[in-house]
PDB file of N, CA, C and O in Angstrom:
ATOM      1  N   MET A   1      19.091  55.673 144.468  1.00  0.00           N
ATOM      2  CA  MET A   1      18.388  56.060 143.578  1.00  0.00           C
ATOM      3  C   MET A   1      19.268  56.266 142.399  1.00  0.00           C
ATOM      4  O   MET A   1      19.860  57.339 142.515  1.00  0.00           O
ATOM      5  N   ILE A   2      19.509  55.763 141.530  1.00  0.00           N
ATOM      6  CA  ILE A   2      19.923  55.343 140.196  1.00  0.00           C
ATOM      7  C   ILE A   2      19.733  55.716 139.293  1.00  0.00           C
ATOM      8  O   ILE A   2      19.491  54.752 138.567  1.00  0.00           O
ATOM      9  N   GLU A   3      19.617  57.275 138.351  1.00  0.00           N
ATOM     10  CA  GLU A   3      19.459  57.662 137.055  1.00  0.00           C
ATOM     11  C   GLU A   3      20.613  57.575 135.796  1.00  0.00           C
ATOM     12  O   GLU A   3      21.762  58.005 135.702  1.00  0.00           O
ATOM     13  N   GLU A   4      19.714  56.791 134.862  1.00  0.00           N
ATOM     14  CA  GLU A   4      20.830  56.337 133.755  1.00  0.00           C
ATOM     15  C   GLU A   4      20.182  56.994 132.634  1.00  0.00           C
ATOM     16  O   GLU A   4      18.970  56.850 132.478  1.00  0.00           O
ATOM     17  N   SER A   5      20.906  57.733 131.802  1.00  0.00           N
ATOM     18  CA  SER A   5      20.453  57.866 130.848  1.00  0.00           C
ATOM     19  C   SER A   5      19.359  57.201 129.749  1.00  0.00           C
ATOM     20  O   SER A   5      19.758  56.192 129.168  1.00  0.00           O
ATOM     21  N   GLY A   6      18.321  57.578 129.498  1.00  0.00           N
ATOM     22  CA  GLY A   6      17.858  57.004 128.552  1.00  0.00           C
ATOM     23  C   GLY A   6      17.057  55.397 128.957  1.00  0.00           C
ATOM     24  O   GLY A   6      16.607  54.649 128.089  1.00  0.00           O
ATOM     25  N   LYS A   7      17.014  55.087 130.556  1.00  0.00           N
ATOM     26  CA  LYS A   7      16.845  54.101 130.947  1.00  0.00           C
ATOM     27  C   LYS A   7      16.000  54.411 132.272  1.00  0.00           C
ATOM     28  O   LYS A   7      16.352  55.184 133.163  1.00  0.00           O
ATOM     29  N   ASP A   8      14.810  53.659 132.231  1.00  0.00           N
ATOM     30  CA  ASP A   8      13.400  54.011 133.581  1.00  0.00           C
ATOM     31  C   ASP A   8      14.516  54.173 134.776  1.00  0.00           C
ATOM     32  O   ASP A   8      15.674  53.762 134.691  1.00  0.00           O
ATOM     33  N   LEU A   9      13.895  54.910 136.003  1.00  0.00           N
ATOM     34  CA  LEU A   9      14.440  55.211 137.572  1.00  0.00           C
ATOM     35  C   LEU A   9      14.381  53.660 138.033  1.00  0.00           C
ATOM     36  O   LEU A   9      13.700  52.753 137.556  1.00  0.00           O
ATOM     37  N   ARG A  10      15.237  53.637 139.029  1.00  0.00           N
ATOM     38  CA  ARG A  10      14.792  52.524 139.632  1.00  0.00           C
ATOM     39  C   ARG A  10      15.467  53.204 140.938  1.00  0.00           C
ATOM     40  O   ARG A  10      16.456  53.931 140.842  1.00  0.00           O
ATOM     41  N   ILE A  11      14.787  52.874 142.261  1.00  0.00           N
ATOM     42  CA  ILE A  11      15.454  52.607 143.522  1.00  0.00           C
ATOM     43  C   ILE A  11      16.238  51.570 143.902  1.00  0.00           C
ATOM     44  O   ILE A  11      16.107  50.506 143.297  1.00  0.00           O
ATOM     45  N   GLU A  12      17.173  51.677 144.944  1.00  0.00           N
ATOM     46  CA  GLU A  12      17.953  50.059 145.221  1.00  0.00           C
ATOM     47  C   GLU A  12      17.860  51.200 147.094  1.00  0.00           C
ATOM     48  O   GLU A  12      17.737  52.314 147.604  1.00  0.00           O
ATOM     49  N   HIS A  13      18.029  49.856 147.301  1.00  0.00           N
ATOM     50  CA  HIS A  13      17.570  50.003 149.232  1.00  0.00           C
ATOM     51  C   HIS A  13      18.703  48.980 150.010  1.00  0.00           C
ATOM     52  O   HIS A  13      18.629  47.753 149.952  1.00  0.00           O
ATOM     53  N   ASP A  14      19.566  49.590 150.608  1.00  0.00           N
ATOM     54  CA  ASP A  14      20.710  48.656 151.207  1.00  0.00           C
ATOM     55  C   ASP A  14      20.257  48.711 153.186  1.00  0.00           C
ATOM     56  O   ASP A  14      20.105  49.579 154.046  1.00  0.00           O
ATOM     57  N   ARG A  15      20.191  46.999 153.077  1.00  0.00           N
ATOM     58  CA  ARG A  15      19.567  46.957 154.330  1.00  0.00           C
ATOM     59  C   ARG A  15      20.576  46.228 154.754  1.00  0.00           C
ATOM     60  O   ARG A  15      21.437  45.882 153.947  1.00  0.00           O
ATOM     61  N   HIS A  16      20.675  45.767 156.449  1.00  0.00           N
ATOM     62  CA  HIS A  16      21.609  45.065 156.454  1.00  0.00           C
ATOM     63  C   HIS A  16      21.053  44.790 157.919  1.00  0.00           C
ATOM     64  O   HIS A  16      20.901  45.610 158.825  1.00  0.00           O
ATOM     65  N   THR A  17      20.738  43.166 157.919  1.00  0.00           N
ATOM     66  CA  THR A  17      19.673  42.778 159.043  1.00  0.00           C
ATOM     67  C   THR A  17      20.611  42.263 159.840  1.00  0.00           C
ATOM     68  O   THR A  17      20.150  41.742 160.856  1.00  0.00           O
ATOM     69  N   VAL A  18      22.356  42.216 159.667  1.00  0.00           N
ATOM     70  CA  VAL A  18      22.984  41.723 161.141  1.00  0.00           C
ATOM     71  C   VAL A  18      23.760  42.862 161.237  1.00  0.00           C
ATOM     72  O   VAL A  18      24.393  43.408 160.333  1.00  0.00           O
ATOM     73  N   GLY A  19      23.646  43.245 162.633  1.00  0.00           N
ATOM     74  CA  GLY A  19      24.988  44.510 162.706  1.00  0.00           C
ATOM     75  C   GLY A  19      25.912  44.141 162.919  1.00  0.00           C
ATOM     76  O   GLY A  19      26.019  42.973 163.294  1.00  0.00           O
ATOM     77  N   LEU A  20      27.138  45.052 162.765  1.00  0.00           N
ATOM     78  CA  LEU A  20      28.222  44.637 162.841  1.00  0.00           C
ATOM     79  C   LEU A  20      29.183  44.636 164.104  1.00  0.00           C
ATOM     80  O   LEU A  20      30.059  43.864 164.493  1.00  0.00           O
ATOM     81  N   PHE A  21      28.618  45.901 164.613  1.00  0.00           N
ATOM     82  CA  PHE A  21      28.943  46.725 165.679  1.00  0.00           C
ATOM     83  C   PHE A  21      27.269  46.410 167.118  1.00  0.00           C
ATOM     84  O   PHE A  21      26.180  46.349 166.548  1.00  0.00           O
ATOM     85  N   PRO A  22      27.236  46.309 168.131  1.00  0.00           N
ATOM     86  CA  PRO A  22      26.083  46.758 169.026  1.00  0.00           C
ATOM     87  C   PRO A  22      25.375  47.988 169.061  1.00  0.00           C
ATOM     88  O   PRO A  22      25.539  49.074 168.505  1.00  0.00           O
ATOM     89  N   ARG A  23      24.641  47.586 169.767  1.00  0.00           N
ATOM     90  CA  ARG A  23      23.967  49.534 169.190  1.00  0.00           C
ATOM     91  C   ARG A  23      24.772  50.479 170.622  1.00  0.00           C
ATOM     92  O   ARG A  23      24.742  51.708 170.680  1.00  0.00           O
ATOM     93  N   GLY A  24      25.377  49.684 171.563  1.00  0.00           N
ATOM     94  CA  GLY A  24      25.810  51.009 172.602  1.00  0.00           C
ATOM     95  C   GLY A  24      27.587  51.121 172.046  1.00  0.00           C
ATOM     96  O   GLY A  24      28.357  51.908 172.597  1.00  0.00           O
ATOM     97  N   LEU A  25      27.803  50.675 171.488  1.00  0.00           N
ATOM     98  CA  LEU A  25      29.615  51.366 171.031  1.00  0.00           C
ATOM     99  C   LEU A  25      28.803  52.026 169.426  1.00  0.00           C
ATOM    100  O   LEU A  25      29.213  52.956 168.731  1.00  0.00           O
ATOM    101  N   TRP A  26      27.992  51.459 169.284  1.00  0.00           N
ATOM    102  CA  TRP A  26      28.115  53.113 168.149  1.00  0.00           C
ATOM    103  C   TRP A  26      27.840  54.163 168.584  1.00  0.00           C
ATOM    104  O   TRP A  26      28.349  55.181 168.114  1.00  0.00           O
ATOM    105  N   GLU A  27      26.547  54.210 170.078  1.00  0.00           N
ATOM    106  CA  GLU A  27      25.953  55.247 170.611  1.00  0.00           C
ATOM    107  C   GLU A  27      27.815  55.894 171.104  1.00  0.00           C
ATOM    108  O   GLU A  27      28.212  57.026 170.829  1.00  0.00           O
ATOM    109  N   ASP A  28      28.416  55.129 171.635  1.00  0.00           N
ATOM    110  CA  ASP A  28      29.656  55.820 172.264  1.00  0.00           C
ATOM    111  C   ASP A  28      30.416  56.251 171.128  1.00  0.00           C
ATOM    112  O   ASP A  28      30.589  57.470 171.154  1.00  0.00           O
ATOM    113  N   ALA A  29      30.761  55.867 170.466  1.00  0.00           N
ATOM    114  CA  ALA A  29      31.179  56.478 168.902  1.00  0.00           C
ATOM    115  C   ALA A  29      30.534  57.672 168.671  1.00  0.00           C
ATOM    116  O   ALA A  29      31.170  58.722 168.578  1.00  0.00           O
ATOM    117  N   ILE A  30      29.323  57.620 168.569  1.00  0.00           N
ATOM    118  CA  ILE A  30      29.351  58.904 168.295  1.00  0.00           C
ATOM    119  C   ILE A  30      29.175  59.750 169.347  1.00  0.00           C
ATOM    120  O   ILE A  30      28.904  60.875 168.928  1.00  0.00           O
ATOM    121  N   ALA A  31      29.214  59.686 170.574  1.00  0.00           N
ATOM    122  CA  ALA A  31      29.466  60.669 171.855  1.00  0.00           C
ATOM    123  C   ALA A  31      30.800  61.275 171.625  1.00  0.00           C
ATOM    124  O   ALA A  31      31.003  62.484 171.512  1.00  0.00           O
ATOM    125  N   ALA A  32      31.976  60.038 171.548  1.00  0.00           N
ATOM    126  CA  ALA A  32      33.259  59.893 170.987  1.00  0.00           C
ATOM    127  C   ALA A  32      33.569  61.484 170.318  1.00  0.00           C
ATOM    128  O   ALA A  32      34.169  62.476 170.733  1.00  0.00           O
ATOM    129  N   ALA A  33      32.919  61.191 169.227  1.00  0.00           N
ATOM    130  CA  ALA A  33      33.151  62.346 168.127  1.00  0.00           C
ATOM    131  C   ALA A  33      32.210  63.165 168.262  1.00  0.00           C
ATOM    132  O   ALA A  33      31.271  63.326 167.483  1.00  0.00           O
ATOM    133  N   GLY A  34      32.518  64.005 169.763  1.00  0.00           N
ATOM    134  CA  GLY A  34      31.840  64.934 169.776  1.00  0.00           C
ATOM    135  C   GLY A  34      30.098  65.511 169.379  1.00  0.00           C
ATOM    136  O   GLY A  34      29.826  66.646 168.987  1.00  0.00           O
ATOM    137  N   LEU A  35      29.479  64.812 169.522  1.00  0.00           N
ATOM    138  CA  LEU A  35      28.108  64.761 168.958  1.00  0.00           C
ATOM    139  C   LEU A  35      27.269  64.639 169.804  1.00  0.00           C
ATOM    140  O   LEU A  35      27.629  64.181 170.889  1.00  0.00           O
ATOM    141  N   ASN A  36      26.166  64.929 169.641  1.00  0.00           N
ATOM    142  CA  ASN A  36      24.323  64.668 170.232  1.00  0.00           C
ATOM    143  C   ASN A  36      23.388  63.496 169.611  1.00  0.00           C
ATOM    144  O   ASN A  36      22.926  63.630 168.478  1.00  0.00           O
ATOM    145  N   LEU A  37      23.193  62.636 170.196  1.00  0.00           N
ATOM    146  CA  LEU A  37      21.917  61.647 169.628  1.00  0.00           C
ATOM    147  C   LEU A  37      20.943  62.717 169.563  1.00  0.00           C
ATOM    148  O   LEU A  37      20.933  63.722 170.273  1.00  0.00           O
ATOM    149  N   VAL A  38      20.472  62.541 169.036  1.00  0.00           N
ATOM    150  CA  VAL A  38      18.501  63.018 168.939  1.00  0.00           C
ATOM    151  C   VAL A  38      17.974  62.030 168.786  1.00  0.00           C
ATOM    152  O   VAL A  38      18.331  61.006 168.203  1.00  0.00           O
ATOM    153  N   THR A  39      16.779  62.376 169.488  1.00  0.00           N
ATOM    154  CA  THR A  39      15.433  61.631 169.771  1.00  0.00           C
ATOM    155  C   THR A  39      15.060  61.587 168.909  1.00  0.00           C
ATOM    156  O   THR A  39      14.825  62.758 168.612  1.00  0.00           O
ATOM    157  N   ILE A  40      14.594  60.585 167.641  1.00  0.00           N
ATOM    158  CA  ILE A  40      13.001  60.906 167.263  1.00  0.00           C
ATOM    159  C   ILE A  40      12.369  59.395 167.378  1.00  0.00           C
ATOM    160  O   ILE A  40      12.724  58.272 167.734  1.00  0.00           O
ATOM    161  N   ASP A  41      11.164  60.093 166.834  1.00  0.00           N
ATOM    162  CA  ASP A  41       9.932  58.941 166.861  1.00  0.00           C
ATOM    163  C   ASP A  41       9.808  58.099 165.804  1.00  0.00           C
ATOM    164  O   ASP A  41       9.299  58.517 164.764  1.00  0.00           O
ATOM    165  N   GLN A  42      10.219  56.892 165.908  1.00  0.00           N
ATOM    166  CA  GLN A  42      10.841  55.575 165.237  1.00  0.00           C
ATOM    167  C   GLN A  42       9.148  54.785 165.008  1.00  0.00           C
ATOM    168  O   GLN A  42       8.984  53.802 164.286  1.00  0.00           O
ATOM    169  N   SER A  43       8.149  55.394 165.705  1.00  0.00           N
ATOM    170  CA  SER A  43       7.072  54.434 165.699  1.00  0.00           C
ATOM    171  C   SER A  43       5.998  54.494 164.530  1.00  0.00           C
ATOM    172  O   SER A  43       4.842  54.069 164.530  1.00  0.00           O
ATOM    173  N   LYS A  44       6.830  55.252 163.370  1.00  0.00           N
ATOM    174  CA  LYS A  44       6.406  55.478 162.122  1.00  0.00           C
ATOM    175  C   LYS A  44       6.655  54.928 161.310  1.00  0.00           C
ATOM    176  O   LYS A  44       5.660  54.615 160.656  1.00  0.00           O
ATOM    177  N   LEU A  45       8.070  54.386 160.708  1.00  0.00           N
ATOM    178  CA  LEU A  45       8.531  53.428 160.365  1.00  0.00           C
ATOM    179  C   LEU A  45       8.436  52.443 160.214  1.00  0.00           C
ATOM    180  O   LEU A  45       8.126  51.901 161.275  1.00  0.00           O
ATOM    181  N   GLU A  46       8.565  51.460 159.062  1.00  0.00           N
ATOM    182  CA  GLU A  46       8.805  50.176 158.914  1.00  0.00           C
ATOM    183  C   GLU A  46       9.266  48.973 159.800  1.00  0.00           C
ATOM    184  O   GLU A  46      10.406  48.528 159.664  1.00  0.00           O
ATOM    185  N   ALA A  47       8.140  48.290 160.966  1.00  0.00           N
ATOM    186  CA  ALA A  47       8.779  47.425 161.403  1.00  0.00           C
ATOM    187  C   ALA A  47      10.317  47.044 161.312  1.00  0.00           C
ATOM    188  O   ALA A  47      11.244  47.182 162.111  1.00  0.00           O
ATOM    189  N   GLU A  48      10.260  46.675 160.425  1.00  0.00           N
ATOM    190  CA  GLU A  48      11.704  45.908 159.692  1.00  0.00           C
ATOM    191  C   GLU A  48      12.558  46.786 159.619  1.00  0.00           C
ATOM    192  O   GLU A  48      13.669  46.368 159.292  1.00  0.00           O
ATOM    193  N   SER A  49      12.475  47.800 159.791  1.00  0.00           N
ATOM    194  CA  SER A  49      13.995  48.988 159.971  1.00  0.00           C
ATOM    195  C   SER A  49      15.275  49.173 160.430  1.00  0.00           C
ATOM    196  O   SER A  49      16.317  49.658 159.988  1.00  0.00           O
ATOM    197  N   GLY A  50      14.856  48.588 161.559  1.00  0.00           N
ATOM    198  CA  GLY A  50      15.651  48.688 162.458  1.00  0.00           C
ATOM    199  C   GLY A  50      16.067  49.727 163.539  1.00  0.00           C
ATOM    200  O   GLY A  50      15.185  50.341 164.139  1.00  0.00           O
ATOM    201  N   VAL A  51      17.172  49.908 163.764  1.00  0.00           N
ATOM    202  CA  VAL A  51      17.541  51.475 164.611  1.00  0.00           C
ATOM    203  C   VAL A  51      18.443  52.240 163.293  1.00  0.00           C
ATOM    204  O   VAL A  51      19.284  51.873 162.473  1.00  0.00           O
ATOM    205  N   ILE A  52      17.829  53.325 163.582  1.00  0.00           N
ATOM    206  CA  ILE A  52      18.091  54.541 163.016  1.00  0.00           C
ATOM    207  C   ILE A  52      18.727  55.723 164.052  1.00  0.00           C
ATOM    208  O   ILE A  52      18.041  56.285 164.906  1.00  0.00           O
ATOM    209  N   PHE A  53      20.486  56.057 163.769  1.00  0.00           N
ATOM    210  CA  PHE A  53      21.053  57.297 164.287  1.00  0.00           C
ATOM    211  C   PHE A  53      20.914  58.304 163.798  1.00  0.00           C
ATOM    212  O   PHE A  53      21.014  58.398 162.574  1.00  0.00           O
ATOM    213  N   VAL A  54      20.560  59.705 164.810  1.00  0.00           N
ATOM    214  CA  VAL A  54      20.448  60.949 164.202  1.00  0.00           C
ATOM    215  C   VAL A  54      21.691  61.727 165.454  1.00  0.00           C
ATOM    216  O   VAL A  54      21.863  61.507 166.653  1.00  0.00           O
ATOM    217  N   ALA A  55      22.143  62.364 164.805  1.00  0.00           N
ATOM    218  CA  ALA A  55      23.065  62.992 165.731  1.00  0.00           C
ATOM    219  C   ALA A  55      23.711  64.742 165.167  1.00  0.00           C
ATOM    220  O   ALA A  55      24.402  64.769 164.148  1.00  0.00           O
ATOM    221  N   LYS A  56      23.479  65.765 165.740  1.00  0.00           N
ATOM    222  CA  LYS A  56      24.262  66.305 165.554  1.00  0.00           C
ATOM    223  C   LYS A  56      24.752  67.263 166.766  1.00  0.00           C
ATOM    224  O   LYS A  56      24.525  67.154 167.971  1.00  0.00           O
ATOM    225  N   ALA A  57      25.740  68.552 165.827  1.00  0.00           N
ATOM    226  CA  ALA A  57      27.134  69.155 166.823  1.00  0.00           C
ATOM    227  C   ALA A  57      25.982  69.944 167.959  1.00  0.00           C
ATOM    228  O   ALA A  57      24.771  70.160 167.992  1.00  0.00           O
ATOM    229  N   PRO A  58      26.988  70.162 168.685  1.00  0.00           N
ATOM    230  CA  PRO A  58      26.184  70.050 169.936  1.00  0.00           C
ATOM    231  C   PRO A  58      26.841  72.121 169.790  1.00  0.00           C
ATOM    232  O   PRO A  58      28.024  72.453 169.705  1.00  0.00           O
ATOM    233  N   SER A  59      25.923  72.857 169.804  1.00  0.00           N
ATOM    234  CA  SER A  59      25.423  74.075 169.812  1.00  0.00           C
ATOM    235  C   SER A  59      26.462  75.290 170.346  1.00  0.00           C
ATOM    236  O   SER A  59      26.788  75.355 171.531  1.00  0.00           O
ATOM    237  N   ALA A  60      26.899  76.156 169.426  1.00  0.00           N
ATOM    238  CA  ALA A  60      27.882  76.892 170.273  1.00  0.00           C
ATOM    239  C   ALA A  60      27.539  77.995 171.223  1.00  0.00           C
ATOM    240  O   ALA A  60      26.696  78.804 170.836  1.00  0.00           O
ATOM    241  N   SER A  61      28.175  78.180 172.653  1.00  0.00           N
ATOM    242  CA  SER A  61      28.159  78.471 173.242  1.00  0.00           C
ATOM    243  C   SER A  61      28.494  80.161 172.774  1.00  0.00           C
ATOM    244  O   SER A  61      28.548  81.041 173.634  1.00  0.00           O
TER     245      SER A  61
END
């Protein structure tokens, strides 16, 4: 979202139709960073949305 003084608000979307890296490489990189992938329900997203990664740091014991 870009807001400029005195101008109407406009929203910009950034979509990549061709991924730079395969899904497995992203998953490996997230794990190597010490993060855990979170499973989310993507069925409510637009069909064209592609894959969304959500990760979180492991809980401290």
